[in-house]
KEFIVEX-874109 format. One record per residue (C-alpha): residue number from 0; x, y, z. Coordinates in steps of 0.5 Angstrom, whole numbers. Layout:
<atoms>
+------+-------+-------+-------+
: mike :     u :     v :     w :
+------+-------+-------+-------+
:  NUM :     X :     Y :     Z :
...
+------+-------+-------+-------+
</atoms>
This chain:
<atoms>
+------+-------+-------+-------+
: mike :     u :     v :     w :
+------+-------+-------+-------+
:    0 :   213 :   378 :   111 :
:    1 :   208 :   372 :   108 :
:    2 :   207 :   367 :   114 :
:    3 :   211 :   361 :   114 :
:    4 :   207 :   355 :   113 :
:    5 :   207 :   350 :   119 :
:    6 :   208 :   344 :   115 :
:    7 :   215 :   346 :   113 :
:    8 :   217 :   343 :   119 :
:    9 :   215 :   336 :   118 :
:   10 :   219 :   336 :   112 :
:   11 :   226 :   333 :   114 :
:   12 :   232 :   336 :   110 :
:   13 :   237 :   331 :   107 :
:   14 :   242 :   333 :   113 :
:   15 :   237 :   331 :   118 :
:   16 :   236 :   325 :   114 :
:   17 :   243 :   323 :   115 :
:   18 :   243 :   324 :   122 :
:   19 :   237 :   320 :   124 :
:   20 :   240 :   314 :   120 :
:   21 :   247 :   315 :   123 :
:   22 :   243 :   315 :   130 :
:   23 :   239 :   309 :   128 :
:   24 :   245 :   305 :   126 :
:   25 :   248 :   307 :   133 :
:   26 :   242 :   305 :   137 :
:   27 :   242 :   298 :   133 :
:   28 :   249 :   297 :   134 :
:   29 :   249 :   298 :   142 :
:   30 :   242 :   294 :   142 :
:   31 :   246 :   288 :   138 :
:   32 :   252 :   289 :   143 :
:   33 :   248 :   289 :   149 :
:   34 :   244 :   283 :   147 :
:   35 :   250 :   279 :   145 :
:   36 :   253 :   281 :   152 :
:   37 :   247 :   278 :   155 :
:   38 :   248 :   271 :   152 :
:   39 :   255 :   270 :   152 :
:   40 :   257 :   274 :   159 :
:   41 :   257 :   269 :   164 :
:   42 :   261 :   271 :   170 :
:   43 :   265 :   265 :   171 :
:   44 :   266 :   259 :   167 :
:   45 :   262 :   253 :   169 :
:   46 :   265 :   246 :   171 :
:   47 :   261 :   242 :   166 :
:   48 :   261 :   241 :   159 :
:   49 :   255 :   245 :   156 :
:   50 :   252 :   242 :   149 :
:   51 :   249 :   248 :   145 :
:   52 :   249 :   251 :   138 :
:   53 :   254 :   256 :   137 :
:   54 :   251 :   263 :   134 :
:   55 :   256 :   264 :   129 :
:   56 :   258 :   270 :   124 :
:   57 :   258 :   271 :   117 :
:   58 :   263 :   267 :   114 :
:   59 :   262 :   263 :   108 :
:   60 :   267 :   257 :   109 :
:   61 :   264 :   250 :   111 :
:   62 :   267 :   245 :   116 :
:   63 :   270 :   245 :   123 :
:   64 :   271 :   251 :   127 :
:   65 :   275 :   252 :   133 :
:   66 :   274 :   260 :   133 :
:   67 :   272 :   264 :   139 :
:   68 :   268 :   270 :   139 :
:   69 :   264 :   268 :   133 :
:   70 :   269 :   270 :   128 :
:   71 :   269 :   263 :   124 :
:   72 :   265 :   258 :   121 :
:   73 :   261 :   257 :   115 :
:   74 :   254 :   256 :   114 :
:   75 :   255 :   248 :   114 :
:   76 :   255 :   243 :   120 :
:   77 :   262 :   244 :   124 :
:   78 :   264 :   242 :   131 :
:   79 :   267 :   248 :   135 :
:   80 :   271 :   246 :   141 :
:   81 :   271 :   253 :   145 :
:   82 :   275 :   255 :   151 :
:   83 :   273 :   262 :   152 :
:   84 :   268 :   264 :   147 :
:   85 :   262 :   262 :   143 :
:   86 :   262 :   256 :   138 :
:   87 :   262 :   257 :   131 :
:   88 :   257 :   259 :   126 :
:   89 :   251 :   254 :   124 :
:   90 :   250 :   248 :   127 :
:   91 :   256 :   247 :   131 :
:   92 :   256 :   243 :   137 :
:   93 :   260 :   247 :   143 :
:   94 :   263 :   243 :   148 :
:   95 :   266 :   247 :   154 :
:   96 :   264 :   253 :   157 :
:   97 :   262 :   259 :   153 :
:   98 :   265 :   266 :   154 :
:   99 :   266 :   264 :   161 :
:  100 :   273 :   261 :   162 :
:  101 :   275 :   253 :   162 :
:  102 :   273 :   249 :   168 :
:  103 :   271 :   255 :   173 :
:  104 :   277 :   260 :   171 :
:  105 :   276 :   267 :   171 :
:  106 :   275 :   270 :   165 :
:  107 :   278 :   276 :   162 :
:  108 :   276 :   282 :   165 :
:  109 :   275 :   279 :   172 :
:  110 :   269 :   277 :   175 :
:  111 :   267 :   273 :   181 :
:  112 :   267 :   265 :   180 :
:  113 :   260 :   262 :   179 :
:  114 :   257 :   258 :   174 :
:  115 :   258 :   259 :   166 :
:  116 :   252 :   260 :   161 :
:  117 :   251 :   257 :   155 :
:  118 :   253 :   259 :   148 :
:  119 :   249 :   264 :   145 :
:  120 :   242 :   261 :   143 :
:  121 :   245 :   254 :   146 :
:  122 :   242 :   249 :   150 :
:  123 :   243 :   248 :   157 :
:  124 :   248 :   242 :   158 :
:  125 :   250 :   238 :   164 :
:  126 :   253 :   243 :   170 :
:  127 :   252 :   249 :   166 :
:  128 :   248 :   256 :   168 :
:  129 :   242 :   258 :   165 :
:  130 :   241 :   258 :   158 :
:  131 :   242 :   264 :   154 :
:  132 :   237 :   269 :   151 :
:  133 :   237 :   267 :   144 :
:  134 :   233 :   261 :   141 :
:  135 :   235 :   254 :   142 :
:  136 :   237 :   250 :   137 :
:  137 :   235 :   243 :   138 :
:  138 :   239 :   237 :   136 :
:  139 :   237 :   230 :   134 :
:  140 :   239 :   225 :   140 :
:  141 :   244 :   219 :   138 :
:  142 :   240 :   214 :   134 :
:  143 :   234 :   219 :   132 :
:  144 :   228 :   219 :   136 :
:  145 :   224 :   225 :   139 :
:  146 :   227 :   232 :   140 :
:  147 :   226 :   233 :   147 :
:  148 :   227 :   241 :   150 :
:  149 :   230 :   242 :   156 :
:  150 :   226 :   243 :   162 :
:  151 :   225 :   250 :   164 :
:  152 :   228 :   252 :   171 :
:  153 :   223 :   253 :   177 :
:  154 :   222 :   260 :   178 :
:  155 :   224 :   262 :   186 :
:  156 :   221 :   266 :   190 :
:  157 :   223 :   274 :   191 :
:  158 :   230 :   274 :   195 :
:  159 :   231 :   266 :   194 :
:  160 :   226 :   263 :   198 :
:  161 :   224 :   256 :   197 :
:  162 :   217 :   255 :   196 :
:  163 :   218 :   249 :   201 :
:  164 :   216 :   250 :   208 :
:  165 :   220 :   249 :   214 :
:  166 :   226 :   250 :   210 :
:  167 :   231 :   256 :   210 :
:  168 :   236 :   256 :   204 :
:  169 :   243 :   256 :   206 :
:  170 :   248 :   261 :   203 :
:  171 :   250 :   258 :   196 :
:  172 :   257 :   256 :   195 :
:  173 :   256 :   259 :   187 :
:  174 :   255 :   266 :   186 :
:  175 :   252 :   270 :   181 :
:  176 :   258 :   272 :   176 :
:  177 :   260 :   279 :   175 :
:  178 :   261 :   280 :   167 :
:  179 :   267 :   279 :   164 :
:  180 :   271 :   281 :   158 :
:  181 :   265 :   286 :   157 :
:  182 :   259 :   281 :   158 :
:  183 :   253 :   283 :   162 :
:  184 :   252 :   279 :   168 :
:  185 :   250 :   272 :   168 :
:  186 :   246 :   268 :   172 :
:  187 :   248 :   262 :   177 :
:  188 :   245 :   255 :   176 :
:  189 :   238 :   253 :   178 :
:  190 :   238 :   250 :   185 :
:  191 :   235 :   243 :   185 :
:  192 :   228 :   242 :   186 :
:  193 :   227 :   240 :   194 :
:  194 :   221 :   238 :   198 :
:  195 :   221 :   238 :   206 :
:  196 :   216 :   234 :   210 :
:  197 :   216 :   237 :   217 :
:  198 :   217 :   233 :   223 :
:  199 :   212 :   230 :   228 :
:  200 :   211 :   233 :   235 :
:  201 :   216 :   230 :   240 :
:  202 :   222 :   232 :   236 :
:  203 :   223 :   228 :   230 :
:  204 :   227 :   231 :   225 :
:  205 :   224 :   233 :   218 :
:  206 :   225 :   230 :   212 :
:  207 :   228 :   233 :   205 :
:  208 :   227 :   230 :   198 :
:  209 :   231 :   232 :   192 :
:  210 :   228 :   231 :   185 :
:  211 :   233 :   226 :   182 :
:  212 :   237 :   224 :   188 :
:  213 :   237 :   219 :   193 :
:  214 :   230 :   216 :   194 :
:  215 :   227 :   219 :   188 :
:  216 :   232 :   216 :   184 :
:  217 :   230 :   209 :   184 :
:  218 :   225 :   206 :   180 :
:  219 :   217 :   208 :   181 :
:  220 :   215 :   201 :   184 :
:  221 :   220 :   196 :   187 :
:  222 :   218 :   189 :   191 :
:  223 :   222 :   186 :   196 :
:  224 :   223 :   179 :   199 :
:  225 :   227 :   178 :   205 :
:  226 :   228 :   171 :   209 :
:  227 :   233 :   171 :   215 :
:  228 :   234 :   166 :   221 :
:  229 :   236 :   168 :   228 :
:  230 :   236 :   167 :   235 :
:  231 :   232 :   171 :   241 :
:  232 :   234 :   170 :   248 :
:  233 :   228 :   173 :   252 :
:  234 :   222 :   172 :   248 :
:  235 :   217 :   174 :   254 :
:  236 :   222 :   180 :   256 :
:  237 :   222 :   176 :   263 :
:  238 :   226 :   179 :   269 :
:  239 :   232 :   174 :   270 :
:  240 :   232 :   176 :   278 :
:  241 :   225 :   175 :   279 :
:  242 :   221 :   175 :   286 :
:  243 :   219 :   169 :   288 :
:  244 :   212 :   171 :   291 :
:  245 :   210 :   177 :   288 :
:  246 :   207 :   182 :   292 :
:  247 :   200 :   184 :   290 :
:  248 :   199 :   192 :   288 :
:  249 :   194 :   195 :   292 :
:  250 :   188 :   198 :   289 :
:  251 :   186 :   205 :   289 :
:  252 :   182 :   207 :   295 :
:  253 :   175 :   209 :   293 :
:  254 :   172 :   215 :   296 :
:  255 :   167 :   216 :   301 :
:  256 :   160 :   216 :   299 :
:  257 :   154 :   219 :   303 :
:  258 :   146 :   217 :   303 :
:  259 :   140 :   219 :   307 :
:  260 :   138 :   215 :   313 :
:  261 :   131 :   216 :   316 :
:  262 :   130 :   216 :   323 :
:  263 :   124 :   214 :   327 :
:  264 :   124 :   216 :   334 :
:  265 :   118 :   214 :   339 :
:  266 :   112 :   218 :   339 :
:  267 :   110 :   224 :   340 :
:  268 :   117 :   226 :   336 :
:  269 :   116 :   226 :   328 :
:  270 :   121 :   222 :   324 :
:  271 :   127 :   226 :   321 :
:  272 :   133 :   224 :   316 :
:  273 :   140 :   224 :   317 :
:  274 :   146 :   224 :   312 :
:  275 :   151 :   218 :   313 :
:  276 :   158 :   217 :   311 :
:  277 :   159 :   210 :   307 :
:  278 :   166 :   207 :   305 :
:  279 :   165 :   203 :   299 :
:  280 :   169 :   196 :   299 :
:  281 :   176 :   197 :   295 :
:  282 :   176 :   193 :   289 :
:  283 :   180 :   186 :   288 :
:  284 :   188 :   188 :   288 :
:  285 :   191 :   186 :   282 :
:  286 :   197 :   181 :   283 :
:  287 :   203 :   181 :   278 :
:  288 :   203 :   175 :   273 :
:  289 :   208 :   170 :   275 :
:  290 :   214 :   170 :   270 :
:  291 :   215 :   165 :   265 :
:  292 :   222 :   165 :   266 :
:  293 :   227 :   167 :   261 :
:  294 :   226 :   163 :   255 :
:  295 :   230 :   163 :   248 :
:  296 :   229 :   160 :   241 :
:  297 :   231 :   160 :   234 :
:  298 :   227 :   164 :   230 :
:  299 :   225 :   164 :   222 :
:  300 :   223 :   170 :   219 :
:  301 :   219 :   172 :   212 :
:  302 :   218 :   179 :   210 :
:  303 :   214 :   182 :   203 :
:  304 :   216 :   189 :   202 :
:  305 :   213 :   194 :   197 :
:  306 :   217 :   201 :   196 :
:  307 :   214 :   206 :   191 :
:  308 :   216 :   213 :   190 :
:  309 :   214 :   219 :   185 :
:  310 :   217 :   226 :   184 :
:  311 :   215 :   232 :   180 :
:  312 :   216 :   239 :   180 :
:  313 :   210 :   240 :   184 :
:  314 :   209 :   233 :   188 :
:  315 :   213 :   228 :   192 :
:  316 :   210 :   221 :   194 :
:  317 :   213 :   216 :   197 :
:  318 :   210 :   210 :   201 :
:  319 :   213 :   203 :   204 :
:  320 :   209 :   197 :   206 :
:  321 :   212 :   191 :   209 :
:  322 :   208 :   184 :   212 :
:  323 :   212 :   179 :   215 :
:  324 :   211 :   172 :   219 :
:  325 :   216 :   170 :   225 :
:  326 :   216 :   162 :   227 :
:  327 :   219 :   161 :   234 :
:  328 :   222 :   154 :   234 :
:  329 :   222 :   153 :   242 :
:  330 :   216 :   158 :   244 :
:  331 :   211 :   155 :   249 :
:  332 :   204 :   155 :   246 :
:  333 :   203 :   159 :   239 :
:  334 :   209 :   159 :   235 :
:  335 :   207 :   164 :   230 :
:  336 :   207 :   172 :   230 :
:  337 :   206 :   177 :   225 :
:  338 :   208 :   184 :   224 :
:  339 :   207 :   189 :   219 :
:  340 :   210 :   196 :   218 :
:  341 :   207 :   202 :   213 :
:  342 :   210 :   209 :   212 :
:  343 :   207 :   214 :   207 :
:  344 :   210 :   221 :   205 :
:  345 :   207 :   226 :   201 :
:  346 :   209 :   234 :   199 :
:  347 :   205 :   238 :   194 :
:  348 :   206 :   245 :   192 :
:  349 :   199 :   248 :   192 :
:  350 :   202 :   255 :   189 :
:  351 :   209 :   258 :   190 :
:  352 :   207 :   260 :   197 :
:  353 :   203 :   254 :   199 :
:  354 :   205 :   247 :   201 :
:  355 :   201 :   241 :   203 :
:  356 :   204 :   235 :   207 :
:  357 :   202 :   229 :   209 :
:  358 :   205 :   224 :   213 :
:  359 :   202 :   217 :   215 :
:  360 :   206 :   211 :   219 :
:  361 :   204 :   205 :   223 :
:  362 :   207 :   199 :   226 :
:  363 :   204 :   192 :   229 :
:  364 :   209 :   188 :   233 :
:  365 :   211 :   185 :   239 :
:  366 :   218 :   187 :   240 :
:  367 :   218 :   193 :   244 :
:  368 :   221 :   199 :   241 :
:  369 :   223 :   205 :   245 :
:  370 :   224 :   210 :   239 :
:  371 :   216 :   210 :   239 :
:  372 :   213 :   216 :   243 :
:  373 :   206 :   213 :   245 :
:  374 :   208 :   206 :   246 :
:  375 :   211 :   206 :   253 :
:  376 :   204 :   203 :   256 :
:  377 :   206 :   197 :   251 :
:  378 :   214 :   197 :   251 :
:  379 :   214 :   196 :   259 :
:  380 :   209 :   190 :   259 :
:  381 :   213 :   184 :   260 :
:  382 :   207 :   179 :   257 :
:  383 :   210 :   180 :   250 :
:  384 :   203 :   182 :   247 :
:  385 :   203 :   185 :   240 :
:  386 :   201 :   193 :   240 :
:  387 :   199 :   197 :   234 :
:  388 :   202 :   204 :   234 :
:  389 :   202 :   210 :   229 :
:  390 :   200 :   217 :   227 :
:  391 :   197 :   221 :   222 :
:  392 :   200 :   228 :   221 :
:  393 :   198 :   234 :   216 :
:  394 :   201 :   241 :   215 :
:  395 :   199 :   247 :   211 :
:  396 :   205 :   252 :   210 :
:  397 :   204 :   259 :   207 :
:  398 :   210 :   264 :   206 :
:  399 :   207 :   271 :   207 :
:  400 :   213 :   274 :   205 :
:  401 :   221 :   274 :   205 :
:  402 :   221 :   273 :   212 :
:  403 :   215 :   270 :   215 :
:  404 :   212 :   263 :   214 :
:  405 :   206 :   260 :   218 :
:  406 :   205 :   252 :   219 :
:  407 :   199 :   250 :   221 :
:  408 :   198 :   242 :   223 :
:  409 :   193 :   237 :   225 :
:  410 :   195 :   230 :   228 :
:  411 :   192 :   224 :   231 :
:  412 :   197 :   219 :   234 :
:  413 :   194 :   212 :   237 :
:  414 :   197 :   206 :   241 :
:  415 :   192 :   200 :   242 :
:  416 :   195 :   194 :   245 :
:  417 :   194 :   188 :   250 :
:  418 :   194 :   192 :   256 :
:  419 :   187 :   193 :   259 :
:  420 :   185 :   200 :   260 :
:  421 :   191 :   203 :   256 :
:  422 :   189 :   204 :   249 :
:  423 :   190 :   211 :   247 :
:  424 :   189 :   216 :   242 :
:  425 :   191 :   223 :   242 :
:  426 :   189 :   229 :   237 :
:  427 :   194 :   235 :   237 :
:  428 :   193 :   241 :   233 :
:  429 :   197 :   247 :   233 :
:  430 :   200 :   253 :   229 :
:  431 :   208 :   255 :   228 :
:  432 :   210 :   262 :   226 :
:  433 :   217 :   262 :   223 :
:  434 :   221 :   269 :   222 :
:  435 :   227 :   269 :   218 :
:  436 :   233 :   273 :   221 :
:  437 :   238 :   271 :   216 :
:  438 :   239 :   266 :   211 :
:  439 :   242 :   261 :   217 :
:  440 :   237 :   263 :   223 :
:  441 :   230 :   263 :   223 :
:  442 :   226 :   264 :   230 :
:  443 :   220 :   260 :   231 :
:  444 :   214 :   260 :   236 :
:  445 :   209 :   254 :   237 :
:  446 :   202 :   254 :   240 :
:  447 :   199 :   247 :   241 :
:  448 :   193 :   244 :   244 :
:  449 :   193 :   236 :   245 :
:  450 :   187 :   232 :   247 :
:  451 :   189 :   225 :   250 :
:  452 :   183 :   220 :   250 :
:  453 :   183 :   213 :   253 :
:  454 :   176 :   209 :   250 :
:  455 :   176 :   204 :   256 :
:  456 :   179 :   209 :   262 :
:  457 :   175 :   216 :   261 :
:  458 :   178 :   218 :   268 :
:  459 :   185 :   218 :   265 :
:  460 :   183 :   223 :   259 :
:  461 :   187 :   229 :   259 :
:  462 :   189 :   235 :   255 :
:  463 :   195 :   239 :   254 :
:  464 :   197 :   246 :   252 :
:  465 :   204 :   248 :   249 :
:  466 :   207 :   255 :   248 :
:  467 :   214 :   254 :   245 :
:  468 :   220 :   259 :   243 :
:  469 :   225 :   256 :   238 :
:  470 :   231 :   257 :   233 :
:  471 :   232 :   253 :   227 :
:  472 :   239 :   254 :   225 :
:  473 :   243 :   252 :   219 :
:  474 :   250 :   252 :   221 :
:  475 :   252 :   249 :   214 :
:  476 :   249 :   246 :   208 :
:  477 :   250 :   239 :   212 :
:  478 :   249 :   241 :   219 :
:  479 :   242 :   243 :   221 :
:  480 :   239 :   244 :   228 :
:  481 :   232 :   245 :   230 :
:  482 :   230 :   247 :   238 :
:  483 :   224 :   249 :   241 :
:  484 :   223 :   250 :   249 :
:  485 :   217 :   253 :   253 :
:  486 :   212 :   251 :   258 :
:  487 :   207 :   245 :   258 :
:  488 :   200 :   246 :   262 :
:  489 :   197 :   239 :   263 :
:  490 :   190 :   237 :   266 :
:  491 :   186 :   231 :   267 :
:  492 :   178 :   232 :   266 :
:  493 :   176 :   228 :   272 :
:  494 :   180 :   227 :   278 :
:  495 :   187 :   229 :   278 :
:  496 :   189 :   236 :   278 :
:  497 :   193 :   241 :   273 :
:  498 :   200 :   243 :   273 :
:  499 :   205 :   247 :   269 :
:  500 :   212 :   244 :   267 :
:  501 :   218 :   245 :   262 :
:  502 :   218 :   242 :   255 :
:  503 :   224 :   242 :   250 :
:  504 :   225 :   238 :   244 :
:  505 :   230 :   239 :   239 :
:  506 :   233 :   235 :   232 :
:  507 :   240 :   235 :   229 :
:  508 :   241 :   233 :   222 :
:  509 :   248 :   232 :   219 :
:  510 :   249 :   230 :   212 :
:  511 :   255 :   225 :   211 :
:  512 :   259 :   222 :   205 :
:  513 :   257 :   217 :   200 :
:  514 :   249 :   219 :   202 :
:  515 :   250 :   218 :   209 :
:  516 :   246 :   221 :   215 :
:  517 :   246 :   222 :   222 :
:  518 :   240 :   224 :   226 :
:  519 :   240 :   226 :   234 :
:  520 :   233 :   228 :   237 :
:  521 :   231 :   230 :   244 :
:  522 :   225 :   231 :   248 :
:  523 :   224 :   233 :   255 :
:  524 :   216 :   233 :   258 :
:  525 :   211 :   230 :   261 :
:  526 :   209 :   222 :   260 :
:  527 :   202 :   220 :   259 :
:  528 :   202 :   213 :   264 :
:  529 :   194 :   212 :   263 :
:  530 :   193 :   214 :   271 :
:  531 :   190 :   220 :   273 :
:  532 :   193 :   219 :   280 :
:  533 :   200 :   219 :   277 :
:  534 :   205 :   225 :   275 :
:  535 :   210 :   223 :   270 :
:  536 :   216 :   226 :   267 :
:  537 :   221 :   223 :   262 :
:  538 :   227 :   225 :   258 :
:  539 :   228 :   221 :   251 :
:  540 :   234 :   221 :   246 :
:  541 :   235 :   218 :   240 :
:  542 :   241 :   217 :   235 :
:  543 :   241 :   214 :   228 :
:  544 :   246 :   213 :   223 :
:  545 :   246 :   211 :   216 :
:  546 :   253 :   210 :   212 :
:  547 :   255 :   207 :   206 :
:  548 :   262 :   204 :   207 :
:  549 :   263 :   202 :   200 :
:  550 :   259 :   201 :   193 :
:  551 :   257 :   195 :   196 :
:  552 :   257 :   195 :   203 :
:  553 :   252 :   199 :   207 :
:  554 :   251 :   200 :   215 :
:  555 :   246 :   203 :   220 :
:  556 :   246 :   204 :   227 :
:  557 :   241 :   207 :   232 :
:  558 :   241 :   208 :   240 :
:  559 :   235 :   210 :   244 :
:  560 :   235 :   212 :   251 :
:  561 :   229 :   214 :   256 :
:  562 :   228 :   216 :   263 :
:  563 :   221 :   216 :   266 :
:  564 :   220 :   218 :   273 :
:  565 :   213 :   217 :   276 :
:  566 :   210 :   220 :   282 :
:  567 :   204 :   219 :   286 :
:  568 :   200 :   212 :   287 :
:  569 :   204 :   207 :   284 :
:  570 :   211 :   211 :   283 :
:  571 :   216 :   208 :   280 :
:  572 :   223 :   210 :   276 :
:  573 :   225 :   207 :   269 :
:  574 :   231 :   207 :   265 :
:  575 :   230 :   204 :   258 :
:  576 :   236 :   203 :   253 :
:  577 :   236 :   200 :   246 :
:  578 :   241 :   199 :   240 :
:  579 :   241 :   196 :   234 :
:  580 :   246 :   195 :   228 :
:  581 :   246 :   193 :   221 :
:  582 :   250 :   191 :   215 :
:  583 :   248 :   190 :   208 :
:  584 :   252 :   187 :   202 :
:  585 :   250 :   188 :   195 :
:  586 :   252 :   181 :   191 :
:  587 :   248 :   184 :   185 :
:  588 :   243 :   189 :   183 :
:  589 :   238 :   185 :   186 :
:  590 :   241 :   180 :   191 :
:  591 :   244 :   183 :   198 :
:  592 :   246 :   180 :   204 :
:  593 :   243 :   183 :   211 :
:  594 :   246 :   182 :   218 :
:  595 :   242 :   185 :   224 :
:  596 :   243 :   185 :   232 :
:  597 :   239 :   189 :   237 :
:  598 :   240 :   189 :   245 :
:  599 :   235 :   192 :   249 :
:  600 :   235 :   193 :   257 :
:  601 :   230 :   196 :   262 :
:  602 :   231 :   197 :   269 :
:  603 :   226 :   199 :   273 :
:  604 :   223 :   200 :   280 :
:  605 :   217 :   196 :   278 :
:  606 :   216 :   189 :   281 :
:  607 :   219 :   183 :   276 :
:  608 :   219 :   188 :   270 :
:  609 :   227 :   189 :   269 :
:  610 :   230 :   185 :   263 :
:  611 :   235 :   185 :   258 :
:  612 :   234 :   182 :   251 :
:  613 :   238 :   180 :   245 :
:  614 :   236 :   179 :   238 :
:  615 :   241 :   177 :   232 :
:  616 :   239 :   175 :   225 :
:  617 :   242 :   173 :   218 :
:  618 :   239 :   173 :   212 :
:  619 :   238 :   175 :   204 :
:  620 :   233 :   180 :   200 :
:  621 :   231 :   179 :   193 :
:  622 :   229 :   186 :   189 :
:  623 :   224 :   185 :   184 :
:  624 :   223 :   191 :   179 :
+------+-------+-------+-------+
</atoms>
């Protein structure tokens, strides 16, 4: 039998050709059906109306179409108002939800309620899901102009993690829909781009910025001019129940000194030396300054302010600056005071996993502010002197994986006032390890070291080491709480001693209606008094509330309470309470009226240092844009 040629197997028979053609047609049909399902099969209809060009079928008629499932429309322009399927063929404008039900209803075939997708090849409209996989057809805006494509959604990290450090995403109310009516599974709507600025040391709450919302919805730069008229009933924080003859406060007793004294005995004995103890003289004992009495006065104020903000998908920047002058009509001596305030916040996403943030703040004023952690040495000073208080804090956050994040921080806080020897600045650096237990709960571990430096009083220089464990919890999309507790180890470099004491800090935030918010902070730990012979502990708590009451009327409220107890030389106990309330009424987009009231009460065992103070102002603000 002759050998069969091997090349005969490479030549298909006509029957094999037909089979291959049928198989190819079937594969192409399956691929086409799957692509259509991916483009149109959102799990549930979105609530908003999307605008996009329908994919269209192969009809020849021209005109307006209202046909689901690509069954009608010709090559000409037309408007398709679909309620369950895609728009018509051609450049038909699709108003509604594409193949996903109307107003969030479940589509035929069943599916979880979620965001609806845009039509096949359509653009992503307001409140709709991600665009389909087809090529978008851009329509010319009304009145002409350049065609601007929609922005691409930000790609989240695996597991839905936000690249923003310190922010645990709460479970979303909108889930990814299951395919309905034979469609493939659709994508949920892209989350808004948010940035989180970690809070400062001492329990202050973090700040969250969202592109296009709140602060980032305002113009790039605005200028304000504010003037007000008011009354201050206690200009010098004077005690209304003063002691007639202040008792001098004893100064510290100097330590014993030693010196060598030569003793020369009579001959034949040789001279020799002995050590003699010496008690140095005590320094002059300071006497509390006499009180100037309770003096009130009308006050006129003028303030200029600048507010700037800018946000991009990678960077958020905000800053506030105000400079003011106060004229006290009836105050003895100099009647003019000046004050100022500065605040800067910046968050930049270096990579999808690394974020750098910076916070800078400073205030210059004479009025005591019990919400300032490092200003106590000036807050309880009754001479009414001005002080400068502020800080700088930088944070570098890195997301290592879906559960582990680290935040490395460095901060400098300062307080300079008119109290001799109490100027202070502190340097703190630390690292926080965050482990996400669930979408709502994250365990935190903080290690910090702080150095307190007194340029004019080196004996008060001190250092503190903190070891804290905490829990970061999202009870809901509106309620968030952070809590840390552990030990603080404090020691003085010269004199004094070292000690360990408990340390606790917490912050709770709650989002209210109309863009309002509530923040509650707490801190328990040591209190730096600038005296190595004292050991002081404090409890500090603050509550702030902002709530728009209508489209024109806004309100805000703040409450602060501090308890400070010091033992050792010059021991004392002090209770500080301060509250303020403000109302604002917008007469127009540029002009508003403002009413503010504040009440301050300090009760202390220190001589002539208890006082109450009230201030009230009524004024107006004009905004330049």
